[in-house]
N, C-alpha and C positions, 0 to 999 in steps of 0.2 A: 345468921344466914347471910345478911348483907355484908358482913365482914368477910366471910368466906369467899363470896363472889368477887370482891375487890382484890383479895389475895390471889385468886386464880387469874384474873385479868393482868395483874402486875407480872406474874410469872410468865404468862404467854408473851407479853410485850417484851420482856427481857430476852426471851429466847429468840424472838424475831430480830431484835437488835444485834444479837450475837451472830445470827445466821446471815444477815444482810451483806456484810463485807465479803463473805465467802462466795456468795452468788455473784456479786459484782466482779470480783477477780476472775471468776470462771468465764464470765461473759467477755471480758477484755482479752484473754489469752486462751482462745479455743484450742483444743487439743485434737484438730482434724487434719494436720499436715500429712500428706501421702507422698512418699518417695518412690520414684520410678513407677508411677501409676500405669496400669495396663490400659491401653487405649483400644477399645473395641470398635472397629470401623463399621461394623454392621449395627451398632447400637445407636441410641439417640445421642446426637451431639450436645455438648454443654458449653455455654459461653464462659470464657475466662478473660481476665485482663492480664496482658503480658507484664509480669513483674521484673523480669530480667532475661538477658540473652547472653550466652557464653559460646565462644568460637573455639573449637579444638581441631588440631591437625592442619592448620594453615599458617605455619610459622613464618612464611615469607611475605605475609600480607598483614596489614594492620586490621584489628577486629572491626573498626568502623567501616572499612571498605567492604568487607564480607557482608556485614549487616545491611549496608546500603544496597549491595547487589541483590540480597534476598527480599528487601522491601518491607520487612516487618520492623516495628519499633516498640520500645517500652511504653506502656500505657495504652496500647492499642487493644481493643476487645475483639476477640475472634472465637469461632467455634472450633472445638476439638472433639472428634476429628472434623475436618472441614476443608473446603476448597482453598482457603487462604494459605493454609500450611502446604498443600500440594503445589500451589502456584509458586510459593517461595522456593521450594525445592527445585522446581523446573527452572526458575530464574538462575539459580546457582549452576545448574547443569549447563544452561545455555552459554555461560561464560567460557566453557571449554577448559577450565583451569583444574578440574578435579576429576579423579577417576571414581570417587565415592562421595555421595552426598546423602546425609541422613539427618533429619530433624527429629529430635527426641524431646519428650517432656520430662525434665529432670525431677520436678516435684510440683505438687499443687497444695494450696492452703486456702480453703474456702473457695472464692471465685478467682483466685490468682494462680498464675502458672509461670513456671521458670523453664525456659527453652534452652536446648543445647544443639549447636550445629556441629555434628561430627563429620569431618571432611578428610579426604585423602588427596593430596596434590598429585597432578599428573607427573609422571617421571620426566626427568630432563635428560638431555643427551650428554653423555660423558665424552664419547669420541665416536668418530665415523670411519669405517673401513670400507674402501672401494676395492673389491676383488674381481679379477678376471677381465680387466680392461686396461687400455693404454693410458699414458699420462694425459694426452690431449683429450681423450674421452672423459677421463675423471674430471678435468678442469671444466669441460662443457657441462657435465652433470652437476657439478657443484654450483655453477651459475644458474642452471635451470631449477634445481631442487631447493636452493636457499635453505639448506639445513646446516645449522651451526651448533657448536658446542654451547651448552647452556639453554638451548631451545627446549620447549616442552615437546614430548613425542606422544602421539595418540595413535589409535588404530586407523583413524581417518587419514592422518598424515602419512602413515605407512602405506595405506592403500593408494593414496595419491602419488606418493613417490614411486611405488612399484609401477603404476601406469605410465608415469613420465619416463622412467628408465626403459620400459619395454617399447614404448613408442619411439624413443630416441634411437634405439638399436634397430627397430624395424625400418625407420627412415633411412638408416645406413645400409639396408639390405639384409640385416640379420633377423629375418622374420621368424626363425625358430629359436631365438634366444630365450633361455630360461632365466628368470629374474626372481630371486628370493631375498627378502629383507628379514633378517633375524635380529631380535632384541635380546640382549643378554644383560643380566644385572651386573653392575660394577660393584664388586665386593668391597672396594676401597672407598666408595662414596655412596651413602644411603640415598635411596630413591633416584638413582641415576642409572641410565642404561647405555650400553655399548651397542651401536647400530652397525650391523654388518650388511652391506649391500653386495650380494653375491650374484655374479653374472656368468653364465656359460653361453657364449655367443653362438657356438656351433659355426658351421660354414654359412657364408652368404647364400641366400636363396636367389637363384638365377632363373631366367626364363628358358625353358627347353624348347617349346614350340608354341606358336600362335596360330590358332585355327579360326578362320573368319568365314562365316556363312551368310548368304543373302546378298552379296555384292556382285554386281555386274558391270557397272560404270567404271568403278575403280578396282584395279586388280589387288590381289593380296599384297604384293610387293609395294604397290603405291600406298596402300593404307598403312603398312608397317613402317614406311618411311615417314608417314605423318605422325606416327607414335614416337615422340622424341626420346622418351625415357624408358619405354618398355620394349626391349629388343631381344631377339633370340641370340643365344650365346655362341653358336657355332657358325655364324655367317661372317664371311670375310668383310662384307660391306659394313658390318657393325663393329669393326675392330676398335675404333676410337669412340664408340657410343656406349652408353650405360647398359649393362646387361643384368644388373641386380634388379630384383622385383621389389618395388616399394608401392604400397597400396595407394598412397596419395598421388604418386606420379602416375599410376595406372588409371586412376579416375580422371586425372587431367588429360591423359591420352585419349580416353573415351570421348571427352568433350572435344578434343582436337579432331577426331574423326567426324563428328557431327558438323563442326565448323568447316571442315574441308568440303563436305557435301553441300553445305549452305553456300560456300563460295562458288560451287559449280551450278547453283540454281536449284538444288534439291532441298527445298525448305522443309519438306515433310520427313526428311531422313531421321531415323531414330534407332536406338539400340533396343532390340526386343528382349534380349537376355544376354547375360555374360556370367562367366564363372572362372574361378581359378582353382585348379585341381593339382594336388601334389603328384609329380611324376616319380620322384624318388626323394631321398632325404635332402637333396641339395637343389633340386629344380622343381619348377611347376609348369604346367601347361595352361594356356589361356584360351578360352573359348568365347567367341563373340558372335552373336547372331543379330544381324541388323536388317533393317528394311529401308531401301533407298527412296522409295516414292518416285514421283515424276519430276521432270525438269520444268522450271517456270521461267517465264520471260516477263519483262516490264512492258506493258502495253501503253501506259500513260503516266505522266508525272505532273501533278498540280501542286501549287503553293497556296497556303492559306495563312493570313495574318501578317504578311510582309508589307511594310510601309517604307522602310529606309532604302531598300534596294529593289529595283524592278525585277520582274520574273526573268527577263532575258539575261541579266547579269548573274542571277542566282543559278540559272541553268548552266551558264558557261563555267562558273566555279565548280558546280557539282560534277560536271563532265560525265554524267550518266544520261543515256538517251533511251527513248522508247525503242523496243526491239532488242535491247541488250539483255543478256542473261541476268536474272535476279540474283545478284551477288550481295548478300547481306553484309559481309565483311567490308567489301568495297564501299557500300553505302555508308557504313559507320565511319570509315576513314574519311570519306569526302565530306561528310556532314560535321564530324567532330574531331578526328584524331590528327589528320595531316596538318602540316604547318600552314598550308593554304586552304584549309577546310572552310566551309561556310561559317562555322562557329567562330573562327578566328576573325573573320571579316567584322562580325558584330562586336566581339570582345575588344578588338583593337580600337573600336569607336566608343568604348565605355559601356557597352551593353552586357554587363556582367551577369545580369539576371535573365538573360536570353535563354529560351528553351526551344528545342526543335524535336518534334516527335513524329517519326515516319509511321503512317497508318496504311495498312493494306485495305484500301477502300472497297475494291471489288475484286473478286477472284472468279474468272470465267474460263473454264478449261485449263489451259496451261499458261494463262496470262493474268497479270496482276496490275491493277491500277493503284499507283502510289499517291497518297496525299501527304504532303509534308506540312504539318501543322506547326506554326511558329508563334511564339509569344515573345515579342521583342523586349518588352518591359522598359523601365526607365533607365537612363544612363546613370552609371555609378561614378561618384567622385571619390578620390582618395582622401580619407579623413586624417589618419596618422600613419607614419612610417616608423616602425619600431625595430631596433637593432639589438639583438640579444647575443651574449657570449663574446663580445669584443673586449679584450683586455690588452691589445697590442697597439692599436692606432688611435689617434685622436678621432672622435666620431665624425668630425667634419671631413676627414680624409676619406672615410667610407662614403659619406653622404654625397660628396662631390662626384663620385663614380656612378651614383644611382640615376636611372632614367625615370623613376617614379617619384613624384613629389606631392605633398599635401595640396589639395585644391585642384589638382589636375584630373582629367578624365582617366578612368582606368584603361590600361592597354596591356594585353597579354604579351605582345611583342616586347614592349618596354620592360615589363616585369622580368621576362627571361633574359633580356639583354643586361638588366641590372645584376642578375645572378652571374652571368658570364663575367662582367666587369669585376665583381667581388672575387671570383675565382682567379682572375688574371693577376690580382695583386700579389698572390702567392703567400699571403699571411694567414689564410684559413683553409681548412681541409675541404677541398672541392667535392669530396665524396659524401660529405655530411651536411652541406649547406641546405638549410630548410627555407623554402619560400612559401609562405602561408598567407593567402588572402583570407580575411575574415569579414565577409559581407554583412551588412545590416540593411535588409530589404525595407525595413520600416521607414528609415530616413534616407535611403538611396545612397549610402556611403559604404566604403570598404576600408578596413585597416590592413596594411601590408606589414607582415612580421617576418623578419629575416633572423633565423636561428643559426648562429655561427659557432664554429669550433676552432679556436686559435691553434696555430701550429708554428713551430720554430722554422725560421726561414733564413737566418743568418748562417754563414758558412765559415769554417775555420780549416785551414790546411797547414799542417805543421810536420816537419821532418827534420831530424838532426842526426848527424853521424860524423865519424872520423875515418878518412881514407888515406891512401898514399899521397893524395893531392892536398890533404889538410881537412879543414872543416867543410862538410857537405851538408846543406840543409836548405829549407824553404819555410817561410812563414807568410801566409796569405790570410787576410781577414776581409770578409765581405759582410757589411752591415746593410740590410735591406729596409730598415725602418729608422733611418737616421733622421735627425732634426738639427740642421745647422743653425737655425735661429736660437736654439737653446744651448748652443755650445758653451756659452759663457754664463750660463745660469745653472750651476750644479744642482740647485734645489729641485729642478724640474727633471733631473735624470731618472730614467727607469733602469736601474742597474748601474753599470759603469760608464755608459755612454748616453748622450741625449737621443731619445727615441720618440716616435709617435707621428712623424710627418710623412713617412713612406718614401723618403729619399734613400738613395743607394750610395754608400761610400765604401770604396775598396782600396786596400793598400797591400802591397806585396813586396817581398824581398827574397832573393834566391842567390845562393852562392855555391860554387864548386872550388872554393879556395882561390888561388891565384889564377886559375884557368878561366873562371867565369863568374860574373856578378850581374844581377839585374834587379832594378827597382821600378815600381810603377805605382801610380796613385790615380784614382778616378772618382768623379762625383757626378751624380745624376739626380736632377729634380724633375719629376714627371709633370708637376704643376707649378712651373716657375711663376711666382707672383701669387699663387693660390687661387686665382679667379678663373682661369681658363686652362684647358689641357695642353698647354704649350711647354715643351720640355727644354731644359738647359743642361748640357753636359760639358764637362771639362776633364781632360785626362793628360797625363804626362808620363814619360818613361825614360829610363836610362839603362844602357847595358854595355858591358865591356867583356870582350873575349880575347883570349890569347891562343896562339897556335901551338903546334907540336913540332919538335925538332925534325928536320928532314930525314934523319936516320930512321924515323918511325913510319915513313911512307910505305904503303903497300897497295895492292890492287884496289882496296876499298876506298882509297882517296879519290877514285873517280866518282864516288858518291860523296857529295859534300856533307852528308850526315853520318859518315862513318864514325866520326868522333863521338857521335851520340847526341848531337844537339837536336833532340827530337820533340821535346814537349816543354811548354812553358805556360806561364800564367799571364793573361793580358796580352802583351806583345811577345810573349813567351819564348824563352830559350831554355835549355835545360841540359840534362846530361843523360846519356843512355847507358847501354850495357854492351858496348862492342869491344870489351876488353880483349876477348880472344882473337880479335883481328890484328892485334899489335904484338910486337915482340915482347917477351916475358921479362924484360928487365925493368928497372925502376921507373915509375911515372915521373918522379922528380927530375930525372935527367931528360925527360921528354919535354918539359916546360921550356918554351921559347918566347921570352918577352919581346923579341924583335918582331913578332907576328901579332898584330893587334887589329881588332875591329871594335869601334865604339859607335854607339848610336844614341841619339837624343831626339825626342819628339814631344810635341805638345799639340793638343787638338781641342778646339772649341766648337760645340755643336748646338744647334737650335732646331727643335722639332715642333710640328703643329698637327693636330688632328683635323682632318678634312671632313666636310659635309657632302662633298660630291666626288665621285659618283655615289658613294654612301659613306656613312660615318665610321666604317671599318678602315678607311684609308688614312694613312699618315704621310707626311712629307718632312724630311729632315735635311738640313744643310749643315755641313761641317767644313771648317777651315783648319788645315794642319800645316805645321812646319816640322820637317825632319832633317836631321844633320847626321852625316855618316863620315867617319874617319877610318881610313884603311892604311895599314902599314904592313907591307910584305904579305898581304892576305891573299894567298895563292889558291884559296878554295873557291873563289869566284872566277868565272872565265873572262868576263869583259873588263874587270877592274881589280887591281891589286893594291894600288897606292893612291893616296890623295884624299881630298875632301869633296864630298858631294852634298848638295842642298836641294830640297824640294819644298815647294809651296803647293798644297793640294786642296782643291775645292771638291768636296764630296756632296753629291745630291742623291737622295734615296726616296723613292716612292714605294710604299709598302701597303699591303692589306693583310690583316690578320683577323680571322673570324673563328679560330679554334675555340672549343668549348671549355677545355681544361688543359692547363699548361703541363700537368704532370702525366696523366694518362689520357690522351686525347682520343675522343670518340668520333667527333664530327667537326666539320669546318675546314678551312684551308688557310695557307699563308703564302704570300707572294712578296718578292722583293726585287726591285730593279734599281741597281746602284751604278752611278756614273762618277768616276773620279777624273779630274782634269788638272793638269799643271799648266802654268803659263807657257806659251811657245817660246822658250828662252832663246832658241836658235835664231829667231827672227830679229833679235836685238843684238846679236853678236856680229863681229866682223871676221869670223873665221871661215876658212874653207873646210866645211864639215866633211866633205868627201875625202879630202886629203888627210884630215885628222883620223878618219876611220881607217884608212889603209895604213897609216903610220901605227895606229893602235894595234891593228892586226899583225903588224910586223914586230910588235913588242916594244914600241917606243913608250916608255912610262910617262914622259912629259906630255905626250899627245893624249894619253888616257886621262891624265889629270885634268887637262884642259877640256877634253871632250865631255866629261861627266861632272864638271864643276857644278852645273845646275841641271838637274834631271828634268826631262820633259816626257810626258806620256799621257795617254788616255786609257782608262780601264773601265770596261763595261762588264757587269755581272748580273745574272738573273738566277734566282733561286725560287723554287716553288715546292709546296707540299700540299697534298690533299688527303683528307681522312674520311673514310666512308664506313659506317657501321654495317657489318654483315649480319649481326644479330640485334636483338632488342637494344636500342641505344640508351634506354632508361634503366637497363639492368647493370648491376655492378660488374658482371662477367661478360663484357661485350667483346666479340671478335671484330677487329678493325683492320681494314685495308688502307695502308698508307702508300701513296705514290710520290715519286720525286722526279723533277726535271730541272737540271742546272746547266749553265754554261758560263764561261768567262773568257774575255778577250782582252789582251794587253797590246795596245798599238802605240805608234809614235807619229808625230806630225812630220818629222824629218826621217827619211829612211836610213840616214847615216847615223842616227842617234837612237839606238835601241837600248832601252832602260835595263841596267843590270839588276835592278831591284823590282819588287812587286810581282815577280813571276809566279807561276803555279808549280807546286811540287806535288805530283800526282802518283797515287798508289799507296796501298797499305791501310793502316788504321785511321789515318787522318788526324788523330788526336784532337778532335773537336774543332777543326778549323783554325788551329793555332798558327802563329807566324814564326818563322825561323829565317834568319838572315833577311828579314823583311820580305819573305817569300810566303805566299799563302799555301797552306797544306790542304790538299784535297784527298779524301779517302776514296779508295777503290779496293774493297776487300777481295781476298783471293790472290793478291799480288804483293810482292815485297814493297816496303816503304820507298817511295820515290822512284820505282823502277821504270815508270813511263817517262820520267824527266831526269835522266842522269846528267852528270857533269858534261858540259858543252852541248847538251840537248835540252836546255832550259825550256820550260813550258810557257808559251805566250798565248795559248788557247787551250781550252779543255771543255769537255762535256761529260755529263753523268746523268744516267737515267736509272730508275729503280722502282721496285714494288716490294712492300713488306707486309706480312701478316702479323698483327700484334694480338696477344692474348694475356690477360692479367692473371697472376698467381696470388698476389697480395696487394691490397689497396688500403693501407693504413696511414694515419698521420705520421707515424715514425718511420715507415718503410713502404716503398712501392717497388714491386717486382713484376716484370712481365717478360714473357718469352716472345721471340720473333723468328720468322723464317723469311728469307729474302732472295730475290734475284736482282742483279744490277749489271750495268755495263757502262763503260766510260773510256775516254782516251784523251791524249794530250798531243799538241802539235807545237813545233818550234816557231811557227809564224802564223799570223792571223789569216793570211791568204791561203794557207793549207787547211784551214778549219773545215772538217767534214763531220758534222754532228752525229751521223748514224754509222760511222765506222768505229765500232765498239769492241772493246775487250770485255768479255762476259764472265760472270761468276755467279755463284749461288751458295747459300749456306744458312746457318741458323745461329741464334745466340740468345742472350739474356741481358736485361737491363735492371739495375738496382739503383733506387734513389734514396739517399739518406739526407735529411734536411741539413745537417751540419757539414756534410761532405759534398753533396751534389750527386751527379750521375756517375755510375761506374758500370762496366759491362765487359763481356767477353763474347767474341764471335768466332765461329769456325766457318771458313769459306774455301771454296775450290774455284780456282781460276781456270777457265777452259781454253784460253787462247795463249799464243806465244807472244812474248814481248822481247824484241831483239834476239830471237832464236831460242828463248827459254819459256816453257809453258809455266803458267802461274802456279798450278798445283794446289796442294793442301796447305792452309795457313791458319794459325790462331792469331786473333787480334785482341789486344786489351784496349779498352776504351775508357777514357776519363773525360767527363764533361759531355755536353749534348750539342750536336750540330744543329744549326738552323734548319 
């Protein structure tokens, strides 16, 4: 029995030993892996550990980037289903990179789960087609939309683009424009779309009628004139005004109506209702219902918080008194906006943090008590002056022009003057100069930041050709940023020449083969020595001209410019186009080397900026020597042969306060110039009266002796004023320019009348050029020089004019503006005959174009109303090169 029991136990133990490895193996490799398990979101969640994450469908991104976007990581425990999975999907959606986001559980094994991010990338733009619009409109929209090939495209982007396009055309008056953006699959590129922006503009929507109700003080016509941009289309008075309907402009015009009533004292005026109703497919009717309210007057003005200035001074500057109409616009101008406003009194003394708030303290009946509450605050000192965008000048050249410097009290006047001085250098685009004070009220300082945009300012003039006279051409180089001190240091050059000091160097050569040659060179340093605004100038010129054989004489030789010496550079001579006035045989046979005029001159000048009467004034002194050689030169009346010399002292007092040298909106410029030669006749032992009569009789030796040394005095006055007729801070400012000039050329000795330096009046003027040492004066509407023909040389002239300027383009590369003008002028053969208001009148219109590398060009049409020597001025076209003072 005992033996049987032992045998049974042994058998059981052996069976257990055999079975144990099988149990252990099954525990180590469970067979509970589930692929693509079904997740029941309404069931109880179960916690898993993330064993792996796979990213599918995002070929353009690394997997770790997508995994980081989602925020889940391997080893993290989370509930499935649960908020963490949902949040991960949302985070991927928010990236805006995918049109499909799906997080799946690929498999589970025990408490481990493997996840898969199934994604579909947003399609990208293959190409963009703009249909139904002009090239300029397409370029504008490309700038606004910022859609480019390769960008992702979503429905949100499409909706945004559609709104932008529709608004763009609505602002241009196409309120009925249909805009559709269509996405088409690009069959040649997977997951890329062709974007078609289709626009049917229809006709512009214009205003048919404007109906205004509730107005009594201001008539319908008066209110419609207040509305600058919303105008009825069939009124003659609106011929040059906008007739298209633009919603934003219309809202601005409603505000203008209220502002106009406020100017009249109607502070309670308001728009009760307004509506825009289609009249037909192309026009709308506008209905405005308003309430004027009553008119208010100022009964009392009191000041609170002022310590710097007494009430009497503030009232004087405010210039508004009790009893005046309550004009809110005027109040704002006198307290804040005008150049001499109360605010500027404080800001010019450093009170940058100053505040003034007008309070309607009491209202009784139609009267208002005003209380002007002021917080003067502390004075602000300039901490830093920062200059951005300068890549042309040495920074010290800009800083020396600034009136604002670190450590000084802030001044608004000095800040704006600094802006003007930077613009006057000509090296930066005056339309984009940014002047940005950045105050720090905590420490009572302000940083001044100037944002500049450099522009080319050097000029090159080149022409070359071959004619019957031989080589014809001109080369002129004007460098406006020269640096003479670096001339012998090539390592400091910026390009081919030394630059950076703001000096001007000009060199010119011109030829018409054997007939004419001219050379000139000039140098100007506006800050000679670098410490003070004292200018130094040096210039020299040489020219040689030959005459024409006598067989070529004709009636045009009574005009000394018939041969065409009409335009030049510097002391300028040139060649014209009067070929048809001559016989049609060879120019070569016309060349006559026995007729010669040569001129040589050199000038040294020194200028100084003055502080009195104000620092817009400058004074300049020049000393010149000129030498003239004439041989059989029969085109001058007083002298044909011999040598003349002149030593000339020039004194110029000028004031220039214009805001912008290219398109001027405000300011003025005045110049008074006196030229004097020594009274050489006092030192001679000649009988000048006898020499004069001998010269008149044709005695060549007497003429040579008479004009060996020239003596004269010459007085010239020139002025320009610029008045903005619309907002001077706008880019599109209408400007009125007025002009008043006169010139007198006299002599100390009545028997010695200078044959040179006379005035040649009439025609285009060619920018005040000199010809035969004669100053050319424009008078449009008349032939060139018609007021001063041969033997009637001009020894006195006057010119008055007014011009309206309106800009068409103001860009760094091109400036274009139109002008309309009236002007009058005249010339006299003697100073004693000078009668400044005996004028030859004209009127016309034109256009000016400024190109940095070329300078000013233009064309004018003018009609001369008066007769000159029996012939009416009539219709003329004038071509303009350069700019007159």
